[in-house]
C-alpha positions as CSV (number, residue, x, y, z in Angstrom):
1,L,16.5,-5.8,-42.9
2,F,16.1,-4.8,-39.5
3,L,18.2,-4.5,-36.2
4,L,16.4,-5.2,-33.6
5,S,16.3,-4.1,-29.7
6,N,20.3,-3.9,-30.6
7,L,22.0,-2.5,-26.5
8,G,23.3,0.9,-24.7
9,T,24.6,4.5,-26.3
10,P,27.9,4.0,-27.1
11,G,27.5,1.0,-29.5
12,N,24.1,2.6,-31.2
13,T,26.1,6.1,-32.1
14,A,28.7,4.6,-33.7
15,I,26.0,2.9,-36.2
16,H,23.3,5.6,-35.9
17,K,24.8,7.9,-39.0
18,Y,25.8,4.5,-40.7
19,M,22.3,3.2,-40.2
20,N,20.1,6.0,-41.8
21,Q,23.1,6.7,-44.6
22,K,22.1,2.9,-45.9
23,K,18.3,3.2,-44.7
24,V,18.6,0.4,-43.1
25,P,15.7,0.0,-39.9
26,Q,17.5,0.5,-36.2
27,L,15.0,-0.8,-34.1
28,F,13.6,-0.5,-30.8
29,V,16.9,0.3,-29.3
30,T,17.6,-0.8,-25.7
31,S,18.7,3.6,-24.5
32,G,16.6,6.0,-23.2
33,A,18.7,8.4,-24.5
34,D,16.6,11.5,-26.0
35,K,18.4,11.9,-29.4
36,W,16.8,8.2,-30.4
37,A,13.2,10.3,-31.2
38,D,14.4,12.5,-34.0
39,P,12.6,11.1,-36.7
40,A,12.7,14.6,-38.5
41,N,16.6,13.6,-38.8
42,Y,17.7,10.3,-37.7
43,P,14.1,8.7,-39.6
44,W,15.5,4.9,-39.4
45,T,16.1,4.9,-35.5
46,M,14.0,4.1,-32.7
47,A,14.3,3.8,-29.1
48,L,11.8,1.5,-27.1
49,L,12.8,2.5,-23.7
50,P,11.8,6.1,-21.7
51,S,13.5,8.4,-23.0
52,Y,15.5,9.8,-19.8
53,R,14.4,12.5,-20.1
54,G,11.0,12.5,-20.6
55,E,11.6,9.7,-16.8
56,A,13.2,13.0,-15.1
57,R,9.9,15.4,-15.7
58,I,8.2,12.2,-14.2
59,Y,9.5,12.8,-11.0
60,A,9.6,15.9,-11.5
61,Q,5.8,16.0,-11.7
62,Y,6.0,14.1,-8.8
63,I,8.2,16.2,-6.6
64,L,5.7,19.3,-6.8
65,A,2.7,17.4,-6.1
66,T,4.3,15.1,-2.9
67,Y,6.9,18.0,-1.9
68,P,6.2,20.9,-3.5
69,D,8.7,23.1,-1.4
70,A,11.4,20.8,-1.1
71,K,15.1,21.2,-1.5
72,I,16.4,19.1,-3.9
73,G,20.2,18.1,-4.2
74,V,20.8,16.1,-7.8
75,L,24.0,13.5,-8.1
76,Y,24.7,13.4,-12.2
77,Q,26.8,11.1,-14.0
78,N,28.6,13.6,-16.4
79,D,27.8,11.7,-19.8
80,D,24.3,11.6,-22.3
81,F,23.2,9.4,-19.6
82,G,23.2,12.1,-16.8
83,K,22.7,14.7,-18.3
84,D,19.6,13.4,-20.1
85,Y,18.0,13.5,-16.6
86,L,19.4,16.6,-15.3
87,I,17.9,18.4,-19.0
88,G,14.2,17.0,-17.7
89,L,14.2,17.4,-14.4
90,K,14.7,21.2,-14.6
91,E,12.2,20.9,-17.3
92,G,9.5,19.6,-15.1
93,L,10.3,21.3,-12.5
94,G,10.1,24.6,-14.8
95,E,10.4,28.3,-12.9
96,N,11.0,26.1,-10.0
97,A,14.3,24.2,-11.1
98,S,16.9,27.5,-9.6
99,K,15.3,27.5,-6.5
100,L,14.3,24.2,-5.6
101,I,17.8,22.6,-6.9
102,V,20.2,23.0,-4.1
103,A,23.0,21.5,-5.2
104,E,24.0,19.8,-8.7
105,V,27.4,17.4,-8.2
106,P,28.5,15.5,-11.3
107,F,30.6,12.4,-11.3
108,E,32.7,10.7,-13.8
109,V,32.1,6.9,-14.7
110,S,35.8,6.3,-14.2
111,A,35.7,7.2,-10.4
112,P,36.6,4.7,-8.1
113,T,34.1,6.5,-5.7
114,I,31.1,8.9,-5.4
115,D,31.2,9.2,-1.2
116,S,32.7,12.3,-1.5
117,Q,30.1,13.7,-3.9
118,I,27.1,12.4,-1.2
119,V,28.9,14.4,1.2
120,Q,28.8,17.3,-0.6
121,I,24.8,17.2,-1.5
122,K,24.0,16.2,2.0
123,A,26.2,19.3,3.1
124,A,23.4,21.8,1.4
125,N,20.8,20.1,3.1
126,P,18.0,18.9,0.8
127,A,15.2,17.1,1.5
128,V,15.3,15.1,-2.0
129,F,18.1,13.0,-3.0
130,I,17.7,12.6,-6.9
131,N,20.7,9.8,-8.1
132,I,21.1,9.7,-11.6
133,G,23.7,6.8,-12.3
134,T,24.0,3.4,-13.8
135,P,24.1,0.6,-11.4
136,K,27.2,0.5,-10.0
137,F,26.9,3.6,-9.1
138,V,23.5,3.7,-7.2
139,A,24.1,0.9,-5.2
140,Q,27.1,2.9,-4.0
141,S,25.4,6.2,-2.9
142,I,22.5,3.7,-1.2
143,K,24.8,2.2,0.4
144,K,26.4,5.3,1.8
145,V,23.3,7.2,2.7
146,G,22.4,4.4,4.7
147,E,26.3,4.1,6.4
148,L,25.7,8.7,7.4
149,N,21.7,7.9,8.8
150,W,20.8,10.5,6.3
151,K,16.9,10.8,6.1
152,V,16.2,11.9,3.0
153,V,14.0,11.3,0.1
154,Q,15.8,9.3,-2.7
155,I,14.7,8.8,-7.2
156,I,16.6,6.7,-8.4
157,P,15.8,5.4,-12.4
158,Q,14.7,2.4,-13.5
159,V,17.3,1.9,-15.4
160,S,19.1,0.9,-11.6
161,T,16.5,-0.6,-9.9
162,T,17.5,-4.0,-10.1
163,I,17.6,-5.7,-7.1
164,G,20.1,-8.7,-7.7
165,G,22.3,-6.1,-9.0
166,V,21.8,-2.5,-7.2
167,I,19.2,-3.5,-4.3
168,K,21.1,-6.6,-3.1
169,P,25.0,-5.5,-2.9
170,A,24.0,-1.7,-1.0
171,G,21.9,-3.4,1.6
172,F,18.1,-4.2,1.5
173,E,18.1,-1.9,4.7
174,N,19.3,1.4,2.9
175,A,17.2,0.8,0.5
176,Q,13.7,0.8,2.4
177,G,11.8,3.6,0.9
178,V,13.2,4.5,-2.3
179,L,11.6,5.9,-5.1
180,S,11.5,4.9,-8.8
181,A,9.6,4.5,-11.5
182,Y,8.8,1.4,-13.5
183,Y,7.3,0.3,-17.1
184,L,7.1,-3.3,-17.2
185,K,5.4,-6.1,-15.0
186,D,7.5,-8.0,-12.1
187,A,7.9,-11.6,-12.7
188,T,8.0,-12.0,-8.8
189,D,5.7,-9.9,-7.6
190,P,2.1,-12.2,-6.3
191,K,-0.4,-9.5,-7.6
192,W,0.5,-10.5,-11.5
193,K,-0.1,-14.1,-10.5
194,N,-3.5,-15.2,-12.4
195,D,-2.6,-12.1,-14.8
196,Q,-2.4,-13.2,-18.0
197,G,-0.1,-11.9,-19.7
198,M,1.9,-13.3,-16.9
199,I,0.3,-16.8,-17.5
200,E,1.8,-16.7,-20.9
201,W,4.8,-15.6,-19.9
202,N,5.5,-17.9,-17.7
203,A,4.7,-20.9,-20.3
204,F,6.8,-19.4,-23.2
205,M,9.3,-19.8,-19.5
206,D,8.4,-23.5,-19.1
207,K,8.5,-24.0,-23.0
208,Y,11.8,-22.2,-24.1
209,L,13.7,-21.4,-20.5
210,P,13.0,-23.0,-18.2
211,D,16.1,-23.1,-16.1
212,A,16.5,-19.6,-16.4
213,D,16.1,-16.8,-13.4
214,R,12.4,-15.1,-13.8
215,A,13.8,-12.7,-11.0
216,D,16.0,-10.8,-14.4
217,S,13.3,-8.6,-16.1
218,L,15.6,-8.4,-19.4
219,Y,13.5,-11.8,-19.6
220,I,10.4,-9.4,-19.1
221,Y,11.8,-7.0,-20.9
222,G,12.9,-9.4,-24.4
223,Y,9.9,-10.4,-24.9
224,A,7.5,-7.6,-24.7
225,V,10.2,-5.9,-27.5
226,T,9.4,-9.2,-29.5
227,Q,6.0,-9.0,-28.8
228,I,6.0,-5.4,-30.4
229,M,9.0,-6.1,-33.4
230,A,6.2,-9.3,-34.6
231,Q,3.5,-6.7,-34.4
232,V,5.6,-4.5,-36.7
233,L,5.5,-7.9,-39.3
234,K,2.5,-8.5,-38.7
235,Q,1.3,-4.7,-40.0
236,C,3.6,-5.5,-43.1
237,G,2.0,-8.3,-44.9
238,D,4.0,-9.4,-47.7
239,D,5.7,-5.9,-47.9
240,L,8.6,-6.7,-46.0
241,T,11.0,-3.8,-47.1
242,R,12.7,-1.8,-45.0
243,E,10.6,1.0,-46.3
244,N,7.8,-0.9,-45.1
245,V,9.0,-1.9,-42.0
246,M,9.8,1.7,-41.0
247,K,6.8,3.1,-41.8
248,Q,4.5,0.3,-39.8
249,A,6.9,1.1,-36.9
250,A,5.9,4.4,-37.0
251,S,2.5,3.8,-37.5
252,L,1.6,1.5,-33.8
253,D,-0.7,1.2,-31.0
254,M,-1.1,-1.7,-29.2
255,D,-1.2,-3.2,-26.0
256,V,1.4,-5.3,-24.9
257,N,0.6,-7.6,-22.1
258,M,4.1,-7.1,-19.9
259,L,3.7,-3.7,-19.9
260,L,1.4,-2.3,-16.9
261,P,-1.9,-2.2,-17.3
262,G,-2.4,1.5,-18.7
263,I,0.4,2.1,-20.5
264,R,0.2,1.7,-24.5
265,V,3.2,1.4,-27.0
266,K,2.4,4.5,-29.4
267,T,4.1,5.4,-32.8
268,S,3.8,7.8,-35.3
269,A,5.9,9.2,-38.1
270,S,6.6,12.5,-35.7
271,D,6.7,10.3,-32.4
272,Y,9.1,8.4,-32.3
273,R,9.0,7.5,-28.4
274,P,7.1,4.2,-28.1
275,I,6.9,4.9,-24.3
276,E,6.0,7.6,-23.1
277,Q,4.4,6.8,-19.5
278,L,5.6,5.0,-16.6
279,Q,4.4,4.7,-12.9
280,M,6.0,5.6,-9.6
281,M,7.3,2.7,-6.8
282,R,8.3,2.4,-3.3
283,F,11.2,-0.2,-2.0
284,S,9.5,-1.6,-0.1
285,K,11.0,-5.2,2.6
286,D,12.7,-7.0,-0.4
287,Q,10.6,-5.6,-3.6
288,W,9.0,-3.0,-5.3
289,E,5.7,-1.9,-4.5
290,L,3.6,0.2,-7.8
291,F,2.0,3.3,-6.1
292,G,-0.1,6.2,-7.3
293,P,-2.0,6.8,-11.0
294,I,0.7,5.9,-14.4
295,L,2.4,9.6,-14.9
296,S,2.9,11.0,-18.5
297,S,6.6,12.2,-19.4
298,E,4.1,15.1,-20.9
299,N,3.1,16.1,-17.2
300,K,-0.3,15.2,-18.1
301,P,-1.7,12.0,-14.9
302,M,-3.3,9.5,-17.5
């Protein structure tokens, strides 16, 4: 009937054309690649994650508002993931991009280390350093910036914000003040202690996964995905055909109780991006702290 939340860009790319040829819904792909929102050419595929390109536009919006004249250094993974972010960043900066970006340095995912690239970017003396990498490389980068005692505003992608997988290996002392953006509630943040959605999620975890590490954000993500899929199936009623599943997935307008307040899931036949909003956050002491308004990837505060 459908595939749900398959993980990653490479695996989904491998089946992308096939799923559309066979007209099987490839729903809520766990990847932020921009190509999953192409209903004109691939009407059977839809992602859930905020697009990497849209996320980068949000960082550009934040930089222009907070550090309008700051020079920017960019380290990016030399693949579709890194290039999507780079495109979005330049879109968001607009005509300012060419004068603000003073270093634009790629790295290969096969590289054992990115130390030399960090040194190269530091030499250009940017005030803002945007690190577009997957968790291993972001951890390396944060650690190297700390070792160099380089006082720079650091921004990292939301897919590389896990405390266990990135911040801890990089060193908590090195990660102080690092910026990113997010869309899910954090089960370890005491501010959600009395939140109804979090209470329901904890009850679910107590019943089905009592021994799980609730600091792992994938449990929150998985729960949110299934809330959305359940709504699609409810909207389908008794018409459980592939065509109707896809039609209902492209007809959503709903709150999801594990998303940050103000972020709403909306889709249409021409808009295959369910989540287009994020909130900035800053790493402080031993956790991420949200701040500022909900921001839209269309460069409009919500």
